[in-house]
N, CA, C and O atoms as a Tripos MOL2 file, in Angstrom:
@<TRIPOS>MOLECULE
protein
  288   287    72     0     0
PROTEIN
NO_CHARGES

@<TRIPOS>ATOM
      1 N          88.2890  108.8110   80.5740 N.3       1 UNK1
      2 CA         88.7620  107.9580   79.8530 C.3       1 UNK1
      3 C          89.1940  106.9950   80.2220 C.2       1 UNK1
      4 O          90.0830  107.1770   81.0540 O.2       1 UNK1
      5 N          88.8830  105.4750   79.8800 N.am      2 UNK2
      6 CA         89.0550  104.1640   80.2490 C.3       2 UNK2
      7 C          90.2260  103.1580   80.0550 C.2       2 UNK2
      8 O          90.5400  102.9420   78.8840 O.2       2 UNK2
      9 N          90.4280  102.9690   80.3410 N.am      3 UNK3
     10 CA         92.1600  102.2760   79.8620 C.3       3 UNK3
     11 C          92.1650  100.5420   80.2320 C.2       3 UNK3
     12 O          92.2960  100.3980   81.4480 O.2       3 UNK3
     13 N          92.1240  100.0310   79.9490 N.am      4 UNK4
     14 CA         92.3720   98.4820   80.1210 C.3       4 UNK4
     15 C          93.2910   97.8110   79.9320 C.2       4 UNK4
     16 O          93.7400   97.7150   78.7900 O.2       4 UNK4
     17 N          94.0240   96.9400   81.3000 N.am      5 UNK5
     18 CA         95.1920   95.8500   80.8860 C.3       5 UNK5
     19 C          94.9950   94.7980   81.0860 C.2       5 UNK5
     20 O          95.1870   94.4170   82.2400 O.2       5 UNK5
     21 N          94.5600   93.9040   80.1600 N.am      6 UNK6
     22 CA         94.4630   92.4530   80.5680 C.3       6 UNK6
     23 C          95.4100   91.4120   81.2110 C.2       6 UNK6
     24 O          95.8880   90.9700   80.1660 O.2       6 UNK6
     25 N          95.7140   91.0590   81.7030 N.am      7 UNK7
     26 CA         96.5790   90.0600   82.2280 C.3       7 UNK7
     27 C          96.5760   88.5870   82.5510 C.2       7 UNK7
     28 O          96.6420   88.1630   83.7040 O.2       7 UNK7
     29 N          96.4630   87.5150   81.0290 N.am      8 UNK8
     30 CA         95.5270   86.4020   81.3280 C.3       8 UNK8
     31 C          96.5340   85.5770   80.4250 C.2       8 UNK8
     32 O          97.1980   86.0910   79.5260 O.2       8 UNK8
     33 N          96.5670   84.3140   80.7500 N.am      9 UNK9
     34 CA         97.6900   83.5090   79.8640 C.3       9 UNK9
     35 C          96.4850   82.8280   79.2690 C.2       9 UNK9
     36 O          95.3310   83.0160   79.6550 O.2       9 UNK9
     37 N          96.8870   81.9460   78.2050 N.am     10 UNK10
     38 CA         95.2570   81.0730   77.1210 C.3      10 UNK10
     39 C          94.7470   80.3220   78.4350 C.2      10 UNK10
     40 O          93.5430   80.3900   78.6820 O.2      10 UNK10
     41 N          95.4490   79.7260   79.1540 N.am     11 UNK11
     42 CA         94.8030   78.6630   79.9240 C.3      11 UNK11
     43 C          94.4350   78.7150   81.2020 C.2      11 UNK11
     44 O          94.1880   77.7870   81.9730 O.2      11 UNK11
     45 N          94.4140   79.9540   81.3860 N.am     12 UNK12
     46 CA         94.0430   79.8000   83.2460 C.3      12 UNK12
     47 C          93.1840   81.4040   83.4090 C.2      12 UNK12
     48 O          93.5170   82.1540   82.4920 O.2      12 UNK12
     49 N          92.2680   81.9740   84.2900 N.am     13 UNK13
     50 CA         91.5490   82.6750   84.5430 C.3      13 UNK13
     51 C          92.5280   83.9450   84.5590 C.2      13 UNK13
     52 O          93.7450   83.8280   84.4200 O.2      13 UNK13
     53 N          91.9280   85.0680   84.7270 N.am     14 UNK14
     54 CA         92.6180   86.3230   84.9980 C.3      14 UNK14
     55 C          92.8300   86.1730   86.4400 C.2      14 UNK14
     56 O          91.9950   86.2950   87.3360 O.2      14 UNK14
     57 N          94.1710   85.8700   86.5320 N.am     15 UNK15
     58 CA         94.7740   85.7220   88.0420 C.3      15 UNK15
     59 C          95.9150   86.8730   87.9960 C.2      15 UNK15
     60 O          96.9920   86.5990   87.4670 O.2      15 UNK15
     61 N          95.6520   88.3650   88.6340 N.am     16 UNK16
     62 CA         96.9940   88.8640   88.4900 C.3      16 UNK16
     63 C          98.2360   88.5150   89.0740 C.2      16 UNK16
     64 O          99.3230   89.0140   88.7840 O.2      16 UNK16
     65 N          97.9340   87.3050   90.2220 N.am     17 UNK17
     66 CA         99.2730   86.9650   91.3730 C.3      17 UNK17
     67 C          99.6620   85.6050   90.3090 C.2      17 UNK17
     68 O         100.5360   84.7560   90.4830 O.2      17 UNK17
     69 N          98.6870   85.7380   89.1690 N.am     18 UNK18
     70 CA         99.7670   84.0450   88.8640 C.3      18 UNK18
     71 C          99.9160   84.7610   87.2790 C.2      18 UNK18
     72 O         100.5620   84.1290   86.4430 O.2      18 UNK18
     73 N          99.4550   85.7620   86.9910 N.am     19 UNK19
     74 CA         99.8870   86.3300   85.8050 C.3      19 UNK19
     75 C         100.3350   88.1190   86.0960 C.2      19 UNK19
     76 O          99.2680   88.7200   85.9780 O.2      19 UNK19
     77 N         101.1100   88.8250   86.3170 N.am     20 UNK20
     78 CA        101.2650   89.8690   86.5270 C.3      20 UNK20
     79 C         101.3430   90.7090   85.7670 C.2      20 UNK20
     80 O         101.7990   90.2550   84.7180 O.2      20 UNK20
     81 N         101.0920   91.9990   85.6940 N.am     21 UNK21
     82 CA        101.3210   92.8540   84.0410 C.3      21 UNK21
     83 C         102.9320   92.7110   83.7420 C.2      21 UNK21
     84 O         103.9850   92.3730   84.2820 O.2      21 UNK21
     85 N         102.3510   93.2400   82.4240 N.am     22 UNK22
     86 CA        103.9870   92.8290   81.9130 C.3      22 UNK22
     87 C         105.0670   93.9910   81.8130 C.2      22 UNK22
     88 O         104.6500   95.1170   81.5400 O.2      22 UNK22
     89 N         106.0830   93.8440   81.9640 N.am     23 UNK23
     90 CA        107.1190   95.3890   81.3940 C.3      23 UNK23
     91 C         106.2500   96.4770   80.1850 C.2      23 UNK23
     92 O         106.0490   97.6920   80.1600 O.2      23 UNK23
     93 N         105.8740   95.2980   79.2260 N.am     24 UNK24
     94 CA        105.4610   95.9360   77.9630 C.3      24 UNK24
     95 C         104.0680   97.0250   77.9080 C.2      24 UNK24
     96 O         103.7230   98.0430   77.3080 O.2      24 UNK24
     97 N         103.5020   96.0090   79.0280 N.am     25 UNK25
     98 CA        101.9200   96.7860   79.3590 C.3      25 UNK25
     99 C         102.7120   98.4450   80.5390 C.2      25 UNK25
    100 O         102.5120   99.6290   80.2710 O.2      25 UNK25
    101 N         103.1010   98.1960   81.1000 N.am     26 UNK26
    102 CA        103.5450   99.2450   81.7930 C.3      26 UNK26
    103 C         104.4860  100.4600   80.9290 C.2      26 UNK26
    104 O         104.4700  101.6900   80.9500 O.2      26 UNK26
    105 N         104.9800   99.8370   80.4690 N.am     27 UNK27
    106 CA        105.4020  100.7080   79.3490 C.3      27 UNK27
    107 C         105.0480  101.6220   78.3430 C.2      27 UNK27
    108 O         105.6660  102.5790   77.8780 O.2      27 UNK27
    109 N         103.4060  100.9300   77.9700 N.am     28 UNK28
    110 CA        103.0000  101.2600   76.7430 C.3      28 UNK28
    111 C         101.7710  101.8980   77.7580 C.2      28 UNK28
    112 O         100.9770  102.5870   77.1170 O.2      28 UNK28
    113 N         101.6150  101.8450   78.5100 N.am     29 UNK29
    114 CA        100.5990  102.4770   79.3620 C.3      29 UNK29
    115 C         100.9660  104.3940   79.8340 C.2      29 UNK29
    116 O         100.3440  105.4440   79.6660 O.2      29 UNK29
    117 N         101.9240  104.1250   80.2910 N.am     30 UNK30
    118 CA        103.1780  105.2760   80.6940 C.3      30 UNK30
    119 C         102.8990  106.3550   79.0220 C.2      30 UNK30
    120 O         102.3470  107.4520   78.9410 O.2      30 UNK30
    121 N         103.4050  105.6680   78.1070 N.am     31 UNK31
    122 CA        103.1530  106.3410   76.9760 C.3      31 UNK31
    123 C         101.9920  106.9840   76.8040 C.2      31 UNK31
    124 O         101.9600  108.2020   76.6270 O.2      31 UNK31
    125 N         101.0530  106.3260   76.8330 N.am     32 UNK32
    126 CA         99.6810  106.2340   76.2430 C.3      32 UNK32
    127 C          99.2320  107.2350   77.8290 C.2      32 UNK32
    128 O          98.9650  108.3430   77.3650 O.2      32 UNK32
    129 N          99.0890  107.2990   79.0350 N.am     33 UNK33
    130 CA         99.3550  108.4090   79.7640 C.3      33 UNK33
    131 C          99.4020  109.9470   79.2250 C.2      33 UNK33
    132 O          98.5950  110.8580   79.0380 O.2      33 UNK33
    133 N         100.9830  109.6930   79.0620 N.am     34 UNK34
    134 CA        101.7160  111.2580   78.8110 C.3      34 UNK34
    135 C         101.3150  111.4110   77.7160 C.2      34 UNK34
    136 O         101.5230  112.6060   77.5050 O.2      34 UNK34
    137 N         100.7110  110.8490   76.5550 N.am     35 UNK35
    138 CA        100.2250  111.5700   75.4570 C.3      35 UNK35
    139 C          98.7670  111.9100   75.7570 C.2      35 UNK35
    140 O          98.3850  112.9470   75.2150 O.2      35 UNK35
    141 N          97.7490  111.1740   76.6050 N.am     36 UNK36
    142 CA         96.7070  111.5540   76.7640 C.3      36 UNK36
    143 C          96.7680  112.9880   77.5950 C.2      36 UNK36
    144 O          96.0060  113.8540   77.1680 O.2      36 UNK36
    145 N          97.4700  113.2800   78.5670 N.am     37 UNK37
    146 CA         97.8560  114.4210   79.4010 C.3      37 UNK37
    147 C          98.4510  115.5010   78.7250 C.2      37 UNK37
    148 O          98.6090  116.6080   79.2390 O.2      37 UNK37
    149 N          98.9670  115.0350   76.9560 N.am     38 UNK38
    150 CA         99.5000  116.5250   76.6710 C.3      38 UNK38
    151 C          98.8720  116.5940   75.9790 C.2      38 UNK38
    152 O          99.2150  117.5650   75.3050 O.2      38 UNK38
    153 N          97.8260  116.0670   75.4960 N.am     39 UNK39
    154 CA         96.6360  115.9850   74.6500 C.3      39 UNK39
    155 C          95.3710  116.9260   74.7960 C.2      39 UNK39
    156 O          94.9600  117.8310   74.0700 O.2      39 UNK39
    157 N          94.9730  116.4870   75.7890 N.am     40 UNK40
    158 CA         93.5550  116.7980   76.6830 C.3      40 UNK40
    159 C          94.4560  117.6110   78.0530 C.2      40 UNK40
    160 O          93.5760  117.9410   78.8480 O.2      40 UNK40
    161 N          95.1640  117.8320   78.3370 N.am     41 UNK41
    162 CA         96.3820  118.5890   79.6000 C.3      41 UNK41
    163 C          95.1040  117.6090   80.7810 C.2      41 UNK41
    164 O          93.9270  117.9180   80.9690 O.2      41 UNK41
    165 N          95.4900  117.0090   81.0900 N.am     42 UNK42
    166 CA         94.9610  116.0880   81.9110 C.3      42 UNK42
    167 C          95.6790  116.2290   83.4480 C.2      42 UNK42
    168 O          96.9060  116.1380   83.4670 O.2      42 UNK42
    169 N          95.0790  116.4130   84.5400 N.am     43 UNK43
    170 CA         96.1430  116.6250   85.6860 C.3      43 UNK43
    171 C          96.4860  115.2170   85.9120 C.2      43 UNK43
    172 O          95.8820  114.2270   85.4970 O.2      43 UNK43
    173 N          97.4250  115.2670   86.5490 N.am     44 UNK44
    174 CA         98.1620  114.0640   87.6480 C.3      44 UNK44
    175 C          96.9970  113.4980   88.8590 C.2      44 UNK44
    176 O          96.7190  112.3050   88.9780 O.2      44 UNK44
    177 N          96.5680  114.2780   89.4650 N.am     45 UNK45
    178 CA         95.0200  114.0290   90.1640 C.3      45 UNK45
    179 C          94.2050  113.2230   89.4450 C.2      45 UNK45
    180 O          93.6130  112.3360   90.0610 O.2      45 UNK45
    181 N          94.0540  113.3230   88.3760 N.am     46 UNK46
    182 CA         92.7370  113.0190   87.2880 C.3      46 UNK46
    183 C          93.3450  111.2810   87.0980 C.2      46 UNK46
    184 O          92.7140  110.2990   86.7060 O.2      46 UNK46
    185 N          94.3700  111.3550   87.4120 N.am     47 UNK47
    186 CA         94.9190  109.8500   86.9900 C.3      47 UNK47
    187 C          94.4610  108.6920   87.9790 C.2      47 UNK47
    188 O          95.4620  108.3100   88.5850 O.2      47 UNK47
    189 N          93.3510  108.0030   88.3640 N.am     48 UNK48
    190 CA         93.1280  107.0200   89.3470 C.3      48 UNK48
    191 C          92.9440  105.2420   88.3950 C.2      48 UNK48
    192 O          92.6920  104.8000   87.2740 O.2      48 UNK48
    193 N          93.1600  104.9370   89.2980 N.am     49 UNK49
    194 CA         92.6890  103.3490   89.4540 C.3      49 UNK49
    195 C          90.8610  103.1780   88.3510 C.2      49 UNK49
    196 O          90.3720  104.1550   87.7840 O.2      49 UNK49
    197 N          90.3260  102.0080   88.3250 N.am     50 UNK50
    198 CA         89.1610  101.7250   88.3480 C.3      50 UNK50
    199 C          88.3670  101.7460   89.8230 C.2      50 UNK50
    200 O          87.2490  102.2110   90.0410 O.2      50 UNK50
    201 N          89.0550  101.2610   90.5360 N.am     51 UNK51
    202 CA         88.4650  101.1400   91.3550 C.3      51 UNK51
    203 C          88.1480  101.8240   92.8290 C.2      51 UNK51
    204 O          87.7050  101.6170   93.9590 O.2      51 UNK51
    205 N          88.9930  103.2640   91.5040 N.am     52 UNK52
    206 CA         88.8300  104.4600   92.8740 C.3      52 UNK52
    207 C          87.3030  105.3760   92.2740 C.2      52 UNK52
    208 O          86.7230  106.2820   92.8720 O.2      52 UNK52
    209 N          86.9990  104.8560   91.1190 N.am     53 UNK53
    210 CA         86.0730  105.9820   89.8580 C.3      53 UNK53
    211 C          84.4080  104.8090   90.4630 C.2      53 UNK53
    212 O          83.2960  105.2490   90.7550 O.2      53 UNK53
    213 N          84.8710  103.2920   90.4620 N.am     54 UNK54
    214 CA         83.6550  102.5490   91.0890 C.3      54 UNK54
    215 C          84.0950  101.7990   92.1180 C.2      54 UNK54
    216 O          84.8270  100.8130   92.0390 O.2      54 UNK54
    217 N          83.4060  102.5250   93.5590 N.am     55 UNK55
    218 CA         84.2140  101.5260   94.4880 C.3      55 UNK55
    219 C          83.5890   99.8490   94.2500 C.2      55 UNK55
    220 O          84.0880   98.9130   94.8750 O.2      55 UNK55
    221 N          83.0200   99.7510   93.7610 N.am     56 UNK56
    222 CA         82.4410   98.0580   93.4270 C.3      56 UNK56
    223 C          83.4360   97.2700   92.4690 C.2      56 UNK56
    224 O          83.3670   96.0530   92.2980 O.2      56 UNK56
    225 N          84.4560   98.1830   91.8060 N.am     57 UNK57
    226 CA         85.3320   97.3260   90.7460 C.3      57 UNK57
    227 C          86.8360   96.8610   92.0930 C.2      57 UNK57
    228 O          87.1540   97.4170   93.1440 O.2      57 UNK57
    229 N          87.2950   95.8800   91.5210 N.am     58 UNK58
    230 CA         88.0850   95.5810   92.0240 C.3      58 UNK58
    231 C          89.3490   95.4530   90.9920 C.2      58 UNK58
    232 O          90.2010   94.6000   91.2390 O.2      58 UNK58
    233 N          89.4520   96.0990   90.1000 N.am     59 UNK59
    234 CA         90.7610   96.6710   89.7530 C.3      59 UNK59
    235 C          91.4130   97.9530   89.3060 C.2      59 UNK59
    236 O          90.5600   98.8050   89.0600 O.2      59 UNK59
    237 N          93.0140   98.4850   89.0680 N.am     60 UNK60
    238 CA         93.4660   97.4940   88.7210 C.3      60 UNK60
    239 C          94.1950   95.8510   89.5090 C.2      60 UNK60
    240 O          94.8200   94.9300   88.9810 O.2      60 UNK60
    241 N          93.7610   96.0730   90.9100 N.am     61 UNK61
    242 CA         93.5430   94.9960   91.6900 C.3      61 UNK61
    243 C          94.7450   95.6330   92.6070 C.2      61 UNK61
    244 O          95.0510   96.8220   92.5090 O.2      61 UNK61
    245 N          95.4690   94.6260   93.6090 N.am     62 UNK62
    246 CA         96.5580   94.9130   94.5440 C.3      62 UNK62
    247 C          98.0070   94.4160   94.0010 C.2      62 UNK62
    248 O          98.9350   94.6940   94.7600 O.2      62 UNK62
    249 N          98.3180   93.7890   92.9180 N.am     63 UNK63
    250 CA         99.1550   93.9510   92.1230 C.3      63 UNK63
    251 C          99.5840   94.6290   90.9520 C.2      63 UNK63
    252 O         100.5770   94.4240   90.2540 O.2      63 UNK63
    253 N          98.5020   95.6330   90.8310 N.am     64 UNK64
    254 CA         99.4920   96.7250   89.9310 C.3      64 UNK64
    255 C         100.3940   97.6380   90.5280 C.2      64 UNK64
    256 O         100.0440   98.1980   91.5660 O.2      64 UNK64
    257 N         101.3200   97.8350   90.1120 N.am     65 UNK65
    258 CA        103.0050   98.4610   90.6750 C.3      65 UNK65
    259 C         102.3550   99.8490   90.5280 C.2      65 UNK65
    260 O         102.4960  100.3120   89.3960 O.2      65 UNK65
    261 N         101.6670  100.6380   91.4020 N.am     66 UNK66
    262 CA        101.0970  102.2140   91.5250 C.3      66 UNK66
    263 C         102.2350  102.5470   91.6120 C.2      66 UNK66
    264 O         102.2330  103.5680   90.9240 O.2      66 UNK66
    265 N         103.4240  102.3940   92.0390 N.am     67 UNK67
    266 CA        104.9250  103.4190   92.3580 C.3      67 UNK67
    267 C         105.5230  103.2840   91.1230 C.2      67 UNK67
    268 O         106.0270  104.3020   90.6490 O.2      67 UNK67
    269 N         105.5830  102.2590   90.4950 N.am     68 UNK68
    270 CA        106.1840  102.3260   89.1330 C.3      68 UNK68
    271 C         105.8680  102.7380   88.4040 C.2      68 UNK68
    272 O         106.7400  103.4310   87.8790 O.2      68 UNK68
    273 N         104.5490  102.7690   87.7010 N.am     69 UNK69
    274 CA        103.6630  104.1350   87.5100 C.3      69 UNK69
    275 C         103.9800  105.4690   87.2500 C.2      69 UNK69
    276 O         104.2860  106.1660   86.2830 O.2      69 UNK69
    277 N         103.6480  105.6710   89.4530 N.am     70 UNK70
    278 CA        104.4390  106.9590   89.0920 C.3      70 UNK70
    279 C         105.2760  107.8180   89.0380 C.2      70 UNK70
    280 O         105.1400  109.0230   88.8220 O.2      70 UNK70
    281 N         106.5680  106.9630   89.3190 N.am     71 UNK71
    282 CA        107.7230  107.1770   89.1610 C.3      71 UNK71
    283 C         108.0100  107.6200   87.4640 C.2      71 UNK71
    284 O         108.7950  108.5370   87.2240 O.2      71 UNK71
    285 N         107.3260  106.9060   86.3770 N.am     72 UNK72
    286 CA        107.5560  107.0410   85.3450 C.3      72 UNK72
    287 C         106.7990  108.2340   84.9750 C.2      72 UNK72
    288 O         106.8500  108.6650   83.8230 O.2      72 UNK72
@<TRIPOS>BOND
     1     1     2 1
     2     2     3 1
     3     3     4 2
     4     3     5 am
     5     5     6 1
     6     6     7 1
     7     7     8 2
     8     7     9 am
     9     9    10 1
    10    10    11 1
    11    11    12 2
    12    11    13 am
    13    13    14 1
    14    14    15 1
    15    15    16 2
    16    15    17 am
    17    17    18 1
    18    18    19 1
    19    19    20 2
    20    19    21 am
    21    21    22 1
    22    22    23 1
    23    23    24 2
    24    23    25 am
    25    25    26 1
    26    26    27 1
    27    27    28 2
    28    27    29 am
    29    29    30 1
    30    30    31 1
    31    31    32 2
    32    31    33 am
    33    33    34 1
    34    34    35 1
    35    35    36 2
    36    35    37 am
    37    37    38 1
    38    38    39 1
    39    39    40 2
    40    39    41 am
    41    41    42 1
    42    42    43 1
    43    43    44 2
    44    43    45 am
    45    45    46 1
    46    46    47 1
    47    47    48 2
    48    47    49 am
    49    49    50 1
    50    50    51 1
    51    51    52 2
    52    51    53 am
    53    53    54 1
    54    54    55 1
    55    55    56 2
    56    55    57 am
    57    57    58 1
    58    58    59 1
    59    59    60 2
    60    59    61 am
    61    61    62 1
    62    62    63 1
    63    63    64 2
    64    63    65 am
    65    65    66 1
    66    66    67 1
    67    67    68 2
    68    67    69 am
    69    69    70 1
    70    70    71 1
    71    71    72 2
    72    71    73 am
    73    73    74 1
    74    74    75 1
    75    75    76 2
    76    75    77 am
    77    77    78 1
    78    78    79 1
    79    79    80 2
    80    79    81 am
    81    81    82 1
    82    82    83 1
    83    83    84 2
    84    83    85 am
    85    85    86 1
    86    86    87 1
    87    87    88 2
    88    87    89 am
    89    89    90 1
    90    90    91 1
    91    91    92 2
    92    91    93 am
    93    93    94 1
    94    94    95 1
    95    95    96 2
    96    95    97 am
    97    97    98 1
    98    98    99 1
    99    99   100 2
   100    99   101 am
   101   101   102 1
   102   102   103 1
   103   103   104 2
   104   103   105 am
   105   105   106 1
   106   106   107 1
   107   107   108 2
   108   107   109 am
   109   109   110 1
   110   110   111 1
   111   111   112 2
   112   111   113 am
   113   113   114 1
   114   114   115 1
   115   115   116 2
   116   115   117 am
   117   117   118 1
   118   118   119 1
   119   119   120 2
   120   119   121 am
   121   121   122 1
   122   122   123 1
   123   123   124 2
   124   123   125 am
   125   125   126 1
   126   126   127 1
   127   127   128 2
   128   127   129 am
   129   129   130 1
   130   130   131 1
   131   131   132 2
   132   131   133 am
   133   133   134 1
   134   134   135 1
   135   135   136 2
   136   135   137 am
   137   137   138 1
   138   138   139 1
   139   139   140 2
   140   139   141 am
   141   141   142 1
   142   142   143 1
   143   143   144 2
   144   143   145 am
   145   145   146 1
   146   146   147 1
   147   147   148 2
   148   147   149 am
   149   149   150 1
   150   150   151 1
   151   151   152 2
   152   151   153 am
   153   153   154 1
   154   154   155 1
   155   155   156 2
   156   155   157 am
   157   157   158 1
   158   158   159 1
   159   159   160 2
   160   159   161 am
   161   161   162 1
   162   162   163 1
   163   163   164 2
   164   163   165 am
   165   165   166 1
   166   166   167 1
   167   167   168 2
   168   167   169 am
   169   169   170 1
   170   170   171 1
   171   171   172 2
   172   171   173 am
   173   173   174 1
   174   174   175 1
   175   175   176 2
   176   175   177 am
   177   177   178 1
   178   178   179 1
   179   179   180 2
   180   179   181 am
   181   181   182 1
   182   182   183 1
   183   183   184 2
   184   183   185 am
   185   185   186 1
   186   186   187 1
   187   187   188 2
   188   187   189 am
   189   189   190 1
   190   190   191 1
   191   191   192 2
   192   191   193 am
   193   193   194 1
   194   194   195 1
   195   195   196 2
   196   195   197 am
   197   197   198 1
   198   198   199 1
   199   199   200 2
   200   199   201 am
   201   201   202 1
   202   202   203 1
   203   203   204 2
   204   203   205 am
   205   205   206 1
   206   206   207 1
   207   207   208 2
   208   207   209 am
   209   209   210 1
   210   210   211 1
   211   211   212 2
   212   211   213 am
   213   213   214 1
   214   214   215 1
   215   215   216 2
   216   215   217 am
   217   217   218 1
   218   218   219 1
   219   219   220 2
   220   219   221 am
   221   221   222 1
   222   222   223 1
   223   223   224 2
   224   223   225 am
   225   225   226 1
   226   226   227 1
   227   227   228 2
   228   227   229 am
   229   229   230 1
   230   230   231 1
   231   231   232 2
   232   231   233 am
   233   233   234 1
   234   234   235 1
   235   235   236 2
   236   235   237 am
   237   237   238 1
   238   238   239 1
   239   239   240 2
   240   239   241 am
   241   241   242 1
   242   242   243 1
   243   243   244 2
   244   243   245 am
   245   245   246 1
   246   246   247 1
   247   247   248 2
   248   247   249 am
   249   249   250 1
   250   250   251 1
   251   251   252 2
   252   251   253 am
   253   253   254 1
   254   254   255 1
   255   255   256 2
   256   255   257 am
   257   257   258 1
   258   258   259 1
   259   259   260 2
   260   259   261 am
   261   261   262 1
   262   262   263 1
   263   263   264 2
   264   263   265 am
   265   265   266 1
   266   266   267 1
   267   267   268 2
   268   267   269 am
   269   269   270 1
   270   270   271 1
   271   271   272 2
   272   271   273 am
   273   273   274 1
   274   274   275 1
   275   275   276 2
   276   275   277 am
   277   277   278 1
   278   278   279 1
   279   279   280 2
   280   279   281 am
   281   281   282 1
   282   282   283 1
   283   283   284 2
   284   283   285 am
   285   285   286 1
   286   286   287 1
   287   287   288 2
@<TRIPOS>SUBSTRUCTURE
     1 UNK1         2 RESIDUE 1 A UNK
     2 UNK2         6 RESIDUE 1 A UNK
     3 UNK3        10 RESIDUE 1 A UNK
     4 UNK4        14 RESIDUE 1 A UNK
     5 UNK5        18 RESIDUE 1 A UNK
     6 UNK6        22 RESIDUE 1 A UNK
     7 UNK7        26 RESIDUE 1 A UNK
     8 UNK8        30 RESIDUE 1 A UNK
     9 UNK9        34 RESIDUE 1 A UNK
    10 UNK10       38 RESIDUE 1 A UNK
    11 UNK11       42 RESIDUE 1 A UNK
    12 UNK12       46 RESIDUE 1 A UNK
    13 UNK13       50 RESIDUE 1 A UNK
    14 UNK14       54 RESIDUE 1 A UNK
    15 UNK15       58 RESIDUE 1 A UNK
    16 UNK16       62 RESIDUE 1 A UNK
    17 UNK17       66 RESIDUE 1 A UNK
    18 UNK18       70 RESIDUE 1 A UNK
    19 UNK19       74 RESIDUE 1 A UNK
    20 UNK20       78 RESIDUE 1 A UNK
    21 UNK21       82 RESIDUE 1 A UNK
    22 UNK22       86 RESIDUE 1 A UNK
    23 UNK23       90 RESIDUE 1 A UNK
    24 UNK24       94 RESIDUE 1 A UNK
    25 UNK25       98 RESIDUE 1 A UNK
    26 UNK26      102 RESIDUE 1 A UNK
    27 UNK27      106 RESIDUE 1 A UNK
    28 UNK28      110 RESIDUE 1 A UNK
    29 UNK29      114 RESIDUE 1 A UNK
    30 UNK30      118 RESIDUE 1 A UNK
    31 UNK31      122 RESIDUE 1 A UNK
    32 UNK32      126 RESIDUE 1 A UNK
    33 UNK33      130 RESIDUE 1 A UNK
    34 UNK34      134 RESIDUE 1 A UNK
    35 UNK35      138 RESIDUE 1 A UNK
    36 UNK36      142 RESIDUE 1 A UNK
    37 UNK37      146 RESIDUE 1 A UNK
    38 UNK38      150 RESIDUE 1 A UNK
    39 UNK39      154 RESIDUE 1 A UNK
    40 UNK40      158 RESIDUE 1 A UNK
    41 UNK41      162 RESIDUE 1 A UNK
    42 UNK42      166 RESIDUE 1 A UNK
    43 UNK43      170 RESIDUE 1 A UNK
    44 UNK44      174 RESIDUE 1 A UNK
    45 UNK45      178 RESIDUE 1 A UNK
    46 UNK46      182 RESIDUE 1 A UNK
    47 UNK47      186 RESIDUE 1 A UNK
    48 UNK48      190 RESIDUE 1 A UNK
    49 UNK49      194 RESIDUE 1 A UNK
    50 UNK50      198 RESIDUE 1 A UNK
    51 UNK51      202 RESIDUE 1 A UNK
    52 UNK52      206 RESIDUE 1 A UNK
    53 UNK53      210 RESIDUE 1 A UNK
    54 UNK54      214 RESIDUE 1 A UNK
    55 UNK55      218 RESIDUE 1 A UNK
    56 UNK56      222 RESIDUE 1 A UNK
    57 UNK57      226 RESIDUE 1 A UNK
    58 UNK58      230 RESIDUE 1 A UNK
    59 UNK59      234 RESIDUE 1 A UNK
    60 UNK60      238 RESIDUE 1 A UNK
    61 UNK61      242 RESIDUE 1 A UNK
    62 UNK62      246 RESIDUE 1 A UNK
    63 UNK63      250 RESIDUE 1 A UNK
    64 UNK64      254 RESIDUE 1 A UNK
    65 UNK65      258 RESIDUE 1 A UNK
    66 UNK66      262 RESIDUE 1 A UNK
    67 UNK67      266 RESIDUE 1 A UNK
    68 UNK68      270 RESIDUE 1 A UNK
    69 UNK69      274 RESIDUE 1 A UNK
    70 UNK70      278 RESIDUE 1 A UNK
    71 UNK71      282 RESIDUE 1 A UNK
    72 UNK72      286 RESIDUE 1 A UNK
C-alpha cells in the first residue's frame, strides 16, 4: 500500500524545503497507518519510505520527520 503526501503550494514547485509537510498531514498519516496496521496486521518493520522500496525514488525526502512519525 502506497501513501502519497503532497506538499506543494499553488505558486511553486514541489519543494519540501520551502513547503514542509504540515501538522495535519502527519496527524492524518499516523491515523491512517494505525488503521491499516490494525485492519491488515501490518508489522511496524513493514512501514517504509518510498525511497526504501524503490531506490531511484527520492521521496519522502530528507525533510520528512521520521522521528515524529515513529514517536506517534
